[in-house]
Structures are given as C-alpha cells and as structure tokens.
C-alpha positions in Angstrom: 100.3 91.7 97.8 100.8 92.6 94.1 97.1 93.2 93.5 96.5 95.5 96.4 97.4 98.8 94.6 95.5 98.0 91.4 92.4 97.0 93.3 92.5 100.1 95.5 93.2 102.3 92.4 90.2 100.8 90.7 88.0 101.7 93.6 89.4 105.3 93.8 89.0 105.8 90.1 85.4 104.7 90.2 84.6 106.9 93.1 86.3 109.9 91.4 84.4 109.3 88.2 81.1 108.8 89.9 81.5 111.9 92.1 83.0 114.4 89.7 81.7 113.1 86.4 78.4 111.3 87.2 76.7 111.7 83.8 79.6 111.4 81.4 80.7 108.3 79.5 84.1 106.6 79.9 87.0 108.8 78.7 90.4 107.2 78.3 92.4 110.4 78.9 90.6 110.9 82.2 91.2 107.3 83.1 94.9 107.7 82.4 95.2 111.0 84.4 93.4 109.4 87.4 95.5 106.2 87.3 98.8 108.1 86.9 98.0 110.5 89.7 97.0 107.7 92.1 100.1 105.6 91.3 102.4 108.6 91.6 100.9 109.8 94.8 101.2 106.3 96.4 104.8 106.1 95.2 105.6 109.5 96.6 104.1 108.7 100.0 105.9 105.4 100.1 109.2 107.0 99.4 108.7 109.7 102.0 107.6 107.3 104.8 110.4 105.5 106.5 108.4 103.9 109.3 105.1 102.2 108.3 104.4 101.3 111.9 103.2 104.9 112.5 101.0 104.7 109.4 99.5 101.4 110.5 98.9 102.6 114.0 97.0 105.7 112.9 95.0 103.8 110.3 94.2 101.2 112.9 93.3 103.8 115.5 90.8 105.4 113.3 89.3 102.6 111.2 89.1 100.0 113.9 87.3 102.3 116.3 84.9 103.5 113.6 84.2 100.0 112.3 83.8 98.4 115.7 82.2 101.0 117.9 80.9 104.0 115.8 79.3 102.8 112.5 77.2 99.8 113.7 75.3 101.8 116.5 74.9 104.7 114.1 73.3 102.4 111.5 71.0 101.0 114.2 70.0 104.5 115.3 69.4 105.6 111.6 67.5 102.4 110.7 65.4 102.3 113.8 63.1 104.9 112.2 62.4 106.9 115.3 62.7 110.6 115.0 63.0 111.4 118.7 65.4 109.9 121.2 62.5 109.5 123.7 60.7 107.1 121.3 63.7 104.8 120.8 63.8 103.2 124.2 66.8 102.0 126.1 68.3 100.3 123.0 68.7 103.6 121.3 70.3 105.3 124.3 72.7 102.4 124.6 73.6 102.7 121.0 74.3 106.4 121.5 76.5 105.6 124.5 78.5 103.1 122.4 79.0 105.8 119.8 80.2 108.2 122.4 82.6 105.5 123.8 83.9 104.8 120.3 84.6 108.5 119.7 86.4 108.7 123.0 88.5 105.7 122.2 89.2 107.0 118.7 90.4 110.4 120.1 92.6 108.7 122.7 94.1 106.3 120.2 94.9 109.0 117.7 96.3 111.2 120.5 98.5 108.4 121.8 99.8 107.5 118.3 100.5 111.2 117.6 102.3 111.5 121.0 104.4 108.5 120.3 105.3 109.8 116.9 106.2 113.3 118.3 108.3 111.8 121.1 110.0 109.3 118.7 109.1 106.4 121.0 109.0 102.9 119.9 111.1 101.0 117.5 110.9 103.6 114.7 113.2 102.9 111.7 115.1 105.7 110.0 115.9 105.9 106.4 
C-alpha cells in the first residue's frame, strides 16, 4: 500500500515528460515540480473526499467496462486489417456489437453511480 502513490507518480511523471517535453533531457527542477504537484493534488483530493466508495464505484464503472467489453473488441477490429465492415465477416460485426453493449453498460453504470451519489443512498460516510 505504501508503494502505490510513488509508482503511480512515476508513471504520471514519465507520461508528462514524454508528452510535453519529448526531446529534452532530464531536468531536476521539472522533476521536482511534477512530483510536488502530483503529491499535493493527491493529498488535496484525499482530504476533500469523505466517502471513497463513490470514487471506487465510478472508477470501477468506467474502467471495468472499458477493459472487459470495449477495448478487446476494438483491438480486434483494428488489428483485423479490414477497411470495410462488409469485409470483416460476422466476427467483426459481433465485435462491434460487444463494443456497443460495453458502451451501454458503461453509461448505465456511471448514471446509476451518479444517481446514488446525488440521492445520498447507500452507506455514505460523512466527515
């Protein structure tokens, strides 16, 4: 548990460096600014959030649907190499239907989590 934030901060720093400064060498001041901003933003969010159940529910609703139903068929569609839907056969159409199903499940899950959060249902803890 203690290594979660440093590992995630490492990934975020690398993505920020690669995206915004792709051809520049390592700079210690930039590293310090990115690290400090990531830790302060994580601390601020943790101090402002009383009920982590809502956070976990929203993260689970989005990432689980995307990882289970949306990304694998999209990868299949992209890697199949066919330009037209008519060339792909029934497997490509089935993959498209699974993507549609995943999008519907994602929208319903996010809506239900938001509805529960707006109505203050469940065992929400207050600060």
